N, C-alpha and C positions, 0 to 999 in steps of 0.2 A: 833230925832234919839237917840239911846242908847249911853250912855256916853262911850267914847273911840272909837267910830265908826263914820264914815262919810258916806254920801250917794253917789250914782253914780255921781250926779251933782257936788257935792263938790270935788270929786276925779278928775273929768274931768277938773274942773277949776284949781285945784292944779297942775295937770300934763300936762295941756294944750293939752288935747286929747278930742275927741268927746265923749259924753255920750254913744253912741252906741258902740264905741271901748272898753270902760270900761266894758260894758255888755258882750261883747265877751270875754274879758280877764277873767271875773268872771265865765262865763259858761265853759270856757276851763280849769278852775282851775289854772290859771297862777298868781293869786294874793293870796299870803299866808294870811290866816286868814279871807278871805271873806266868808260871810255866807248869805244864802238866807232866809229871814224872810217873809214868805207869797209870795208876788209878788215882793218885794223889796230886793236889795242887801245891806248888811252892810259890810263896808270895814274898817279894822283897821286904826286908824289915822296914825300910823307909818309904814304902808305898803309901800313896795318899788315898784316903777313903773316897770312893766315887759318890757323886751326888745321887740321891734317891729320886728317880724320875717317875715314880708311881703317882697317880692322881689321888690326893687325900682330901680334896675340897668337897667331895660328894657331888661334884658337878654332873657325873654320869649315873647317879643313883636313880633307879627306876626309869631308865631311858626308854625301855620298851613301852611303858605305860604313858609316856609323855609325847607320843607321836601325834602329829597334827595332820594326818592324812585324811583327805576328804573322800567320802564314798558317794 
């Protein structure tokens, strides 16, 4: 890897996140300084882990069954 950069695997171990989640962060542009070199992503060593914005409260669980549409 290029000096000053780490791979997706190294970032996933550093941040305790799956490699696929790191790929999603890179593709969405949520990691500052991440660059795609061919098929691989290069992430700055001092990059900050982005906040996980997925809903984990269960707020939308079974949302199809909870509709209040009147017939």
